[in-house]
N, C-alpha and C positions, 0 to 999 in steps of 0.2 A: 504493500500500500504506500509506504514512504517513497519508494522509487517513483510511483505514479504521481504522487503529490509534487515531488521535485520537478518532474517533467512538465506538469501542468503549470507550476510556478514560472518556469523558464518561458513557456509559451505565452503565459499571461503577461510576463514582463515585456516580451516583444510586441504582443498585441497592444498593450497599454502605451507603449512608446509610439505606436501608430496613432492611438487615440490622442496622445499629447501633441503629435504633429498636427493633427486636425484642429485641436483647440488652439495651438500656437498660431496656426494660419488664420483661424477665425478671429483671434484676438488681435493679430497684426493687421488684418484687413478691415475689421469693423470695430475693434477696441471693445470697451464697455459702453455701448451706445444704444440708441433706440432700435437700431436694426438687429443687433445681437440679442437684445432683450426680446424682441418680437419673435425672432427665429427660435431662441431657446424655449420660450413659452409654447410655441407651436409644436416643439418636440415633446415638451412635458405633458401637454394636454392629452394626447393619445395614450401615453404611458399611464397617466393617472386614471383615465377612463377605463382602460383595459386591464390595469394591474390587478383589479379585484379578481377577474377571471383568470388571468395569467398566473398569479401567485397561487390561487386555488388549485389550478391544474398541476403546477410544478410540485406543490406540497402533497397533494392526494394521489397523483397518478402513480408514482413509483411504488409506495406500499400497496396500493390497490392492484396494480399489475402483478406484483410478487404474490399476493394472496390468490388472485385468479389463476395464475400459472400453477401454483402449488396445488390448488384444490380441483381445478377443472382442465388443466393442460395448457400448452403453449398456443395451440390454435385458437382456443376461446379467448385467451388474453390478447392475441393479435387482432382478432375480430373486434374485440372491445375497443382497441386502440383506433381502428378505422371508424367505428361508430362515434367515438369521442371526438375525433377530428372533424367529422361532418357536423356533429352537433354544435361544436364550438364555432365553426364557420358560420352557421346559422345565427348564432348569438351575435357574432361580429357584425353581420348584416343589420340586425336590429339596432345595435349600438350606433353604427354609422348613420343610419337613417334618422334616429332620434337626435343624434348630435347635430346633424345638418339643420334640423328644424329649430334648434336652440343654441346655435353657435355663438351669437352675440352675447347671450346670457352667460354661456360657459366661459368665454374669453374675459368677460367683465369680472367674473368670479376670481379668475386667476390673476388679473392685472388691472385692478380698479384705478390705479394711479397713472395708467398710460394716457398719453395725449391722443387726440382724435386720429392723427396720421399713424401713430404707432399701433393704435387699436385696430385700424383698418388693415394695416400690413399683417398683423397677427392673424386676423380672420382669413386673409388671403393665403397665408402659409398653411394654416390649420385645415382648410378645406382639402388640401392635398395630403398633408401628413397623416390624416385620419385613416387613409387606406392602408397604411402600414400595419395596422392591427391584424389584417387578414394573414399576413405572412408571419407575424409574431406568434399567433395562436398555434400554427403548425410547428414553428420552431420550438416552442415550449414542450410540446408533446414528443417530437422526434428526439430532442435532447434527452428527455427522460428515458425514452426507450433505449437509446444508445448507452446511457449510463448504467441501466439495468444489465445490459449485455457487456458491461465492463469496457466499453469503448469511450474513453475519455479524451483522447488526443484530438480527434477531428472536431467534436463539439467545442473544444477549447480554441480551435483555430478559426472558427467561423467569424470571429470578430475582425480578422485581418481583411478579408475582402470588403466587409461592411465599412470599416473605417477608411479604407483606401478610396472607396466610392464617395464617402462623406467628404473626404479631403478634396478630391477632384471637383466635386460639386461646388465647394466653397471657392476654389480657385477660378472655376469657369464662371461662376455667378458675378464675379467682380468685373468681368469684361463683357458680360451678356445681360442677363436679367436676374433680379433677386428671386424670381420664381424657381430658378434652378436649385436654390438651396433646399426648398421643400420637396421638389421632385427627386432630387438626389437622395434625400432621407428615405423615401419609399423604396427606391431602387437599391439603396444600400441594405435595407432590411431584407429585401427579397433575395439579395445575393448570397445570403447565408445558406439558403436552401440548396444551392448548387453543390455544397459540400455534404450537407446532412442527408439528403434524399438518396444518393447512390450508396452511402455507407449503411443507411437503414435497410435498404433492399438487400444489400450484401449480407447483412446481419440477421436475415430471416424475416424481415417485415414485408408483408404483402398488403397493399392497399385494396380495400373493397368499398364499393359505394353503398355502405350500410347506413341507415338512419332509423334507429329505434329509440325514441325518447322514453319509452316505457321499460327499457332494459333495466333489470334489477341492479346490475353492477354499476350502471350509470347513476342510478338513484343513490346507491350506497356511497359512491364517490362524492356525489353532491352533498350528502350528509357530512362527510369528512371535510369537504372543501368549504362548506357554507360558513362555519365559524371563522375560517381563515379569510374568506372574502369579506365578511363583515368587519373583521379586524383591519384588513387593508383599507376598506372604505373609510374607516375612522382615521387611519394613518394618513390617507390622502387628504383628509380635511386639514391635517397639519401642514402638508406640502402646500395646499392652497393658501392657508394663512401665511406661511413663510413667504411665498411669492407675492401675495397681495401687499403685505407690509413692506417687502423689499421694493416693490414698484412705487410705493408712496414715500419711501425714505430718500431715494435719489435716482436720477437717471443713471442706468448702468448697474444699479444695485442688484438686479436679478442676475446679470452676467457675472458680477463679482462673486456672488453667493454660489453660483453654478460652478465657476472655475475652481473655487476653493473646495467645494464638495467633491469635484472630480479629482483633485489632487489627493484629498483624504481617501476617496474611494479607490484611488490607484493602489495604495498600499493594502487596503482591505481586500481588493480583488485578487491581488497577487497571492496573498497568504491565506486569508480566511475562506474565500470562495473556492480556492483550489482544494483546501482540506475538506470543506463541507461537501463539495461535489463528489469526492471520492468516498467519504465516510457514510453519506446518507443511504445509498443503496445497500451497503454492507450492514449497517445497523438495522435497516428495515428487514433484511433477510434474517438477521439474528432475532429480531422481535417476532417474526413470523413463526420461528421454531422455539420461541421462548428461551433463547440463550441470553438471559439477562446479565450473567456474569461477563460475557464477552462484550455486551453492549456497554456496560459500565466502564470496562477497561478501554474500549475504543474512545468513549467520550473523554475519559481522563487523559489519554494520550493526545487527543486533538486539542484539548484546552491547554495542556502543557506546551505543545508545539506552538500554539498561538502566542503564549506568553513569551517564549524564546524569540520569536520573530517580531512581535508587535510592540513589546515594551521599548526596545531601543528605537524602533521606527517612530513611536509616539514622541519620545523625548527629542529625537532629532528634528521632527517636524515642528515642534514647539520652539526649539532653540533657533532654528534657521528659517522660520516661516517667510520672512521678508526676502531673504537672499534667494530662497527657492523660487518664489514667485517672480522675482527680478530675472533670474536665470531663464525660466521657462517662457515667460510672457512679456518681459520688459522690452518691447520693440514695437515699431510701427505706430498704430493708433492707440496702443495700450500705454496710457500716460501715467504720470506719478500718482494721481488720485486713484486710478484703477488699481495700481500696484498696492497702495496703502489699504484700500478697501478689501482687496482679495487676500492680502497677507494677514490682515487682522482676523478675517473670517477663518482662514486656514488655522491660525493659532488656536482659536477657540473650538473649531471642529476637532482638532487633534486631541483635545482633552477627553473627548468621548469615544475615541477610536477603540480603546480596549473594551469598554462596556458594550458597544455595538457588536464587536467581534465575538466576544464570549456569548452574547445573546443569540447570535446566528447559529452557533454550534449547539448550545443547550436546547434551542427550539427544535433542532433536527431530532434530538432525542425524543421529545414529545411527539413529533410527527411520525417517527418510526413506530411508535406505540399506538398510532391512530388517535392520539389525543391532541386535537387541534384547538379545543376550547380554552385550555389553560394558557398557552402562549397568547391567544387572542385577548383574553381578559387582561393579561399582563400588559399587552401592547396598547389596549384601550386606555388603561390607567396612565401609561406613559405618554400617550398622545394628549390626553387632557392636561397633564402636567406641563407638557411641552408648549401647548397653546397658551396656557396661562403665563408661563415664563416668557414666551414670545412677546406678548403685549407689554409685560413689565420691563423686560430687559432691553427691548428695542427702543423704548422711550429714553433710556439712559445711555445705551451703547450703540444704537443704530444697527447697521448690518451685523456687527460683531455680536450683538445681543441675541440675534436669531440663531447664530452658530452655537453660542454658549448654551442657550436654552435646549438645543438638540442634544448637546453633550451631557448636560445634567440629567435630562430625561432618560437617555440611553443607559447611563451608568446606574441610575436608580432602578430602572426596570430590569436590568441585568441581575442585580442583587436579588430582587423579588423572584426572578425566574430560577435562579440557583436554589433558593429556599424551596420553591414548589417542586423542583425535580428531586431534591433530596427526600421530600415527603413521599413522593410517588414511587421511587425505586430504591430508597434507602441510601446508605453510605456509598459514595463512589469516589473516594480518595480526596476529599476536601483538604485534609491535613497535608497530604503529599503535594497537592496542587499549590497550597499556600506556601509551603517551604520552597518549592521550586520557584514560585513567583518572587519571593524575597531575594533569592540568589540571583535571579535574572535582573531584578530591579537594581541591586547593588552593582552588577556588571554594567548595566546600562548607564548608571550615574557616572561610573568611571569613564565610560565611553564618551559621555557628554562633556565631561571636564577636559578630556584629551582633545576632543573635536574643537571645543571653544578656544583652548590655548593654541592649538595648531592654526585655526582660522586667524586669530589675532596676530600670530607671527607672520603668516604668509601674506596677509593683507598689506603688510608694509613693503612687500617685495613684488607681488603679482596683482593682477586684477581681482575684483571681488568674485567673479565666476570661477576662475581657476583656483582661488583660495578656498572657495566652498567645496569644489570637487575634491581637492586634496584633503581638506579637513574631514569630509565624509568618508573618504577612502581609508585614511589613517584611523579614524574612529571605529570603523567596521573591523579593521585588523585588531585594534586594542580590545574590542568587545569579544571577538572570537578567542583571543589569547586569555582574557580573564575568565570567561565562562567555561573554558575547557578545564579549569581547575576547580569548578564548583560542584563536581560530582552529581550532575543532574542526569538521570537515567536516559532521557530522550536525547540529550546532547551526546552522551557516551555512545549510544547506539548509532547515531549519525556519524560520529568520528570513526567508530569501528568499521562501519560500512565503507567510508572513504578510504581508510587504510587498507582494507581488504581489496578494494578496487585497484589501488596503486600496486599492491603486491602481485595481482593477477595480470596486470597490464605490462 
C-alpha cells in the first residue's frame, strides 16, 4: 500500500504543478480582478450545485459495490454501476434545466457584491460551465470502480490533460474571446474520460443502457448517500457565505481566497488525498468481512503518515506564506495588494491544514462502516460554527478572517470526529498517535528554525526566490535527519524500504 501511496504522491505533485501553471497564467493575465472573480465563481457554481450528488456517489459507491460483489457477484455489481451512471445523468439533466431557469438568482447568491458588468460576465460563463457536470458524474463513478479494482495510477493522472486544456484555454482567451475560458473548462473536464473509459473497459467494466430507478441496490445506496448529500449541502452554504462576503470585502477578494485555498489544497492533495484514495477501498473491504482489527491498524497508520508529512508542511506554509505567494504568482497583473491578500489568507488557511486532513481520513473510517450520518452531523456543526466565525472575523480581519474561520472550524470538528470514532470502534492507538505527533512536531520546529536562519542568511546574498528555494530544501534535509532519530514506526518502515531498494539496485 505504501508503495502505491508514494507513486500517487509523485503523480499528484506533477499534476499539481500543472495546476499551478494554470493558476500562475490566470493570475498573470487577469490578476485578482473582476474577470478572474467572474471566471472562478463560474467554476465554483457547478461544483457546489453538483457536489451534493458527486460526494454522495464517491462516498457510497465503493462500499456499496464491494457489498454487491460479495453477496451477488461481479456481474450484478457491474450492472448496478451502469444503472447508477444512467440515473445520475438523468439527475444532471434536471439540475441543469432548473439552474438555467434560476441562474441570476444563483449567481447573486454567490456574489452579491459584484458590479453589474461582473455579474453579467459571471452569468455568461456559468451558462457554459454548467454542462461540465455531465462529465463529472461519470468521472466520479469510473474513478470509484477503478479504485475498487486497485487501479490507482490512471485515475490519479486524469488531472494532467484536464489542467493542460484549462491552461491552453486561458492563454487562447487572452487573444480571442473571454468565452473561451468557460468553454475550455467543459472540454477540460471531458478530457479526463479519455483516460478513464479505456482502463475501465480493460478492467472488466461493460456499459449497459440500464435505467431502473426502483432497483433495491440503488435505493440502498441512496440511503447511505443521503446523509452525506445533506451534509454537503450544508457545507456548500459555507462556501456560498465565504464567496459572498469575499465579493463584498474587495474587488479580487474571491480570487485571493481561491488562490490561497489552492495553495493549501496543493499540499493536502499530494499527501492526504493520495493516502485516502488508497486506504478507502481497503478498509471498506475489511469492514465488509468485519476485520475491525485491520481497519483500526490501517487508520492508525494513515493518521501517523499524515502527521509525518503534514506537520512540517503546515509550519513551512505559515512561516513563508508571503514568499511562497510572491514566488508563484508575483508577476504580470498580480500586484502587491493581490500578493498581500493571498499570502495572509494562505497563512490562516495553513492553521487548519492538519485538522482538515485528519478529518478526511477519520471520515473514511465511518464511510467504510456505512455510517454516513455521524460525519454529516459533525460537518453540520462545523459549518454552523464556520459561518458564525465568518461574519465575526471578516469584520475585523477581512479576507484573512474567512480563512481563519475555516481553520478553526476544521480543527474543532476534527476533534469531535476523533471522539465519535473512538466511541464507535473502541481504542485505535490514540496514545501511539499522540506520541508520534509530539516527535514529529519537535522535528518540524527544528526544521522551521533551520529554514528561517538559512533564509535570513541567503537573502543577503541571493534573490528572495532563490533564498526561499534553498531554505526549503535545507529545511527538508534537516527534518529528515532529525526525524530519523525519533524512532517512529512508520518512519522506520519507510527508511527500511528505501535501504532495501538501494541494496537490490
